[in-house]
C-alpha positions, 0 to 999 in steps of 0.5 A: 525527515528521518523522524517522518521516515521512521513513523512511515516505516512502522507500517512496513515493519508491521506488515512485511516483517511479519511475512516470514512469521506467518507459518509460526503464527498459524501453528501457534493458533493451531491452524493449518498453513494456507490462505487463511494466513493472508488475513493477518496481513490483509486486515492490517491493510484494511485498517490502514485504508480506514485510518488514512480516510479520517487521519488528515481531517481529524488532524486538521481539527485536533492538531498533528501531534495530538492526533498521533499521540491518540492514534498510538493507543489503538496500536498498543491495544491491538498488540496484546490482542495478537499476543495473548490469544489462541483465537485467530478472530482476536488476532485479526481484531488486533491487526485491524486496530494496528492498521487504523493507527498506522493509517492515521499516522501515515495521513498525519505525516504527509499533512505535517510535510505539507505544513512545513514545506511547499513547492519543490521542497515539499516534493523533495521531502515527500520523495525522501520519505517514500524512498525510505519507506520503499527501502524498509519495505524491501528489507523488512522480510529479511530482517524478520527472517533473521530475527526469528533465529533469536526470538519467537514471532511474538518478539517481533510484535513486541519489537515493533511496539517498542519502536513505535513508542520510541518514534512517538517519544522522538516526535514529542521531544524534537518536532514542534506542532506544525498546525497552530490552533488558529489554523485548525478546521472544525468542519472536518466531516462536512469537508470530507462529505463535500469532497466525497460528493465531488469525487463521486460525481467526477467520472474522470477522478473516480475512474482513475482512483479505481484503476489505481486501487486495482493496480495496487491490489495486484501488488497487495496480492503478491505480498499476501501470497509471497510466503506461500508462493516462494517458500511453500511452492518454490521452496526458497526456504531461508532465502525468502527475505533475499528474494523478496528484496530482489523483487522489490527493486523493480519498483525503485527502478520504475520510479527512476524510469518514470521520472525520465519518461515523463520529460518526453511523454504524457502521463497517459502514454507512460501509464498506458504502456505500463498497463499494456505490458502488464496485460501482455505478461499476464496473458502470456503466462496464463496461456502458457500454463493452460496449454502446457498444464505446467507451472512457471519455472522459477526464473519465469516466475521471477521475470513475471513478478518483476514485470508486475512490480515494475508496471505497478511502480510506474502507475502508482504515482501517475494515477494518484497525480491524475486523480488529483487533477480535477479536485482543485482547492480540495486537494488536502481532503481529496488526497486522503479520500482518493488514497483511502478509496484506492486502498479499499479497492486494493484490499478487496482485489488482494482478498479476492485473488489471494484466496484463489491461490492453490499452490499454482500461479494459474489462478493468480495470473488469470486474476492479474489479467482480469485486473489489467483489463479493468484498469484499461477500461478505467483509463478509457472511461477517464479519457473519454470523460475529460471533455466534460470536466475541463471543456477541452480534450486532455492533451496527449 
């Protein structure tokens, strides 16, 4: 489990640990600090979405460990792209390559878990790996901020590359292949195409997938603007890492609360209330800033972002589970496809809202309000379409 967690943690380190270094990177590229720095994170996320789409299917064809070995190559090629240029275009190309590699590895990790475990054991292992991933995500900016005292930003990328190599060597030495050659599937792309057609024809699954992507896009927007918002606008300075970690706690709390609530209420009700809470918080903040023509206080910002993170934490797992329900025997390929589509939607949401940031939370809160409305619309469409999928109304 620790090995799987270390491979998953690479994407958190490659994304969140770099947040404190964004101003330094832009200065090295002779660029002004601004919304352009968000591309260094968002292009990595786009690459992850692409890698997840093909990672599971390719590992079914070529084997789990073999694909991880090959996927390290674009990651290592992307690192010098970032380090050895003063042109942001090549930096972004390098980040895209790294993202594709990380996406493939993420898909393969969950495929290996499905190979080795089943039922409740698989759920426990998956929960452990995801918990470790969330923990690394929480503390990664703090780690990056502390390391910048003893190394430059290039050192962070070299460190992540070394950790990636160490994890893959650990995999090669300690982890047996979990998919034997006789069980491998040669019809990778036909299965993916069949799954895509099924999803596109299924109004329920498609609506929930898009709703999931929109909510995840809200979270991605926060990550993209976090350094500009907390350091640039609210001047937290060297405390940025601590505040980022603190604002990640509501996600962990949401997972705990969600598990308790689902014992007594349907996933529809729990998710719907979370989205409504997020809509109410976004509307309240937007109206307040419009009426008083002032920014949120720092305490107000922390409260609002905590509500957003909590609601995002509630809906992420629930929406994925709902979207998987109608996919039946195609669960493996459907998981990669649904996660990839949701991630692509998240990328475009994060890119669209993040680029509106202008040292004010008003545009961000209005963007979040629109997202909440879209999510509610998606849930309504999905709820009304259940009858056409199953023949019976979904139990409330």
